[in-house]
Each structure stands twice: as C-alpha cells, then as structure tokens.
C-alpha positions in Angstrom: 1.2 4.2 18.2 -2.1 2.6 17.0 -1.8 4.2 13.5 1.8 2.7 13.3 0.6 -0.7 14.3 -2.2 -0.5 11.8 0.2 0.3 9.1 2.6 -2.3 10.2 -0.1 -5.0 10.2 -1.2 -3.9 6.6 2.3 -3.8 5.3 3.0 -7.2 6.7 -0.1 -8.6 4.9 1.0 -6.7 1.6 4.6 -8.1 1.8 3.3 -11.6 2.5 1.1 -11.5 -0.6 3.7 -9.8 -2.9 5.8 -12.9 -3.9 2.8 -14.8 -4.9 1.4 -11.9 -6.8 4.7 -11.5 -8.7 4.5 -15.1 -9.7 0.8 -14.6 -10.9 1.7 -11.5 -12.8 4.6 -13.2 -14.6 2.3 -16.1 -15.7 -0.3 -13.4 -16.9 2.0 -11.2 -18.7 1.3 -11.1 -22.4 -1.9 -13.1 -22.1 -5.0 -11.8 -23.6 -7.3 -9.6 -21.8 -10.3 -11.8 -20.4 -8.1 -15.0 -20.3 -8.2 -16.9 -17.2 -4.7 -16.0 -16.2 -5.5 -12.2 -16.9 -8.5 -12.3 -14.9 -6.8 -14.2 -12.0 -4.0 -11.6 -11.9 -6.4 -8.7 -11.8 -8.4 -10.3 -8.9 -5.2 -11.0 -7.0 -3.8 -7.5 -7.7 -7.1 -6.1 -6.3 -6.5 -8.3 -3.2 -3.1 -7.2 -2.8 -4.1 -3.5 -3.2 -6.9 -4.1 -0.5 -4.2 -5.6 1.9 -2.5 -2.1 2.1 -5.6 -0.2 2.6 -5.0 0.4 6.4 -1.5 1.7 5.5 -3.0 4.3 3.3 -5.7 5.1 5.8 -3.2 5.4 8.7 -1.2 7.9 6.6 -4.3 9.9 5.9 -5.1 10.0 9.5 -1.6 11.0 10.5 -1.9 13.9 8.0 -5.0 15.1 9.7 -3.4 14.6 13.2 -0.5 16.8 12.1 -2.6 19.5 10.6 -4.6 19.7 13.9 -1.5 19.8 16.1 0.2 22.5 13.8 -2.9 24.8 14.6 -2.4 24.2 18.2 1.4 24.6 18.1 2.0 21.3 19.8 5.2 19.7 20.7 3.8 16.5 19.2 4.2 17.6 15.6 7.8 16.4 15.3 6.9 13.0 16.6 3.9 12.6 14.4 5.8 13.8 11.4 8.5 11.3 12.1 6.0 8.4 12.0 4.1 9.9 9.1 7.4 10.0 7.0 8.2 6.5 7.6 4.9 5.3 6.6 4.7 7.6 3.6 7.9 5.9 2.3 6.4 2.6 2.7 3.1 3.5 1.2 5.0 4.9 -1.8 6.9 1.6 -2.2 3.6 -0.3 -2.0 2.1 2.0 -4.7 5.1 1.5 -6.8 4.9 -2.3 -6.6 1.3 -2.2 -7.6 2.1 -0.1 -10.5 4.8 -2.4 -11.7 2.5 -5.5 -11.4 -0.4 -3.6 -13.0 1.8 -2.8 -16.1 3.1 -6.3 -16.2 -0.2 -7.8 -16.5 -1.5 -5.3 -18.9 -3.8 -3.0 -16.9 
C-alpha cells in the first residue's frame, strides 16, 4: 500500500505539471539550442521528470519485493504483481510523455 501511495502522489504531481510543460515545449519547439525558451523547456522537463521519480522508485522496490516473495513461494506474489503491473503501465506512459516532449524541444 505504501508503495502504491508513493506512486500515486508522484503520478499526481507529474500529471499536474504535464499541461504546463506541453505549453512550454510548444513554445520552445524549433527554437535555437541555448535560447531562453529552449533552456526554460529543458529545465521544466527536468522538473517534470523528477516529479515522477517516486513512481520509478516504487516500481523498482515492487520488483525487489516480488523477487523476494517468489523465492519464498509466498501467496503475496499475485497481489504484488497486480500492483506492480498497474504502476508499470503508468510509468511507461510517463516515460513516453517525457520522450515526446524531449523530441519536441529538440533534445
């Protein structure tokens, strides 16, 4: 539950910052590297990527928990995998958004 909550908080922060970052990226698209718009877009993209850090960390910790439970043949594996899969999908969506924005601003 704690890992799921960490991910939810990180994802909420990521989703909250995403619309503004899309606007910033649109303004920076096609600008010269080093220009104010380009630099600002890169800084904001870094902040957005950092906002999802707990999602990525929670996913990694769940992977470790699953590996540990499999070795012990635990009944918790199915529950952990269910949570892990949900977070993995959302982390992949976050990663895809970061990639789209990065390409848009010319990274």
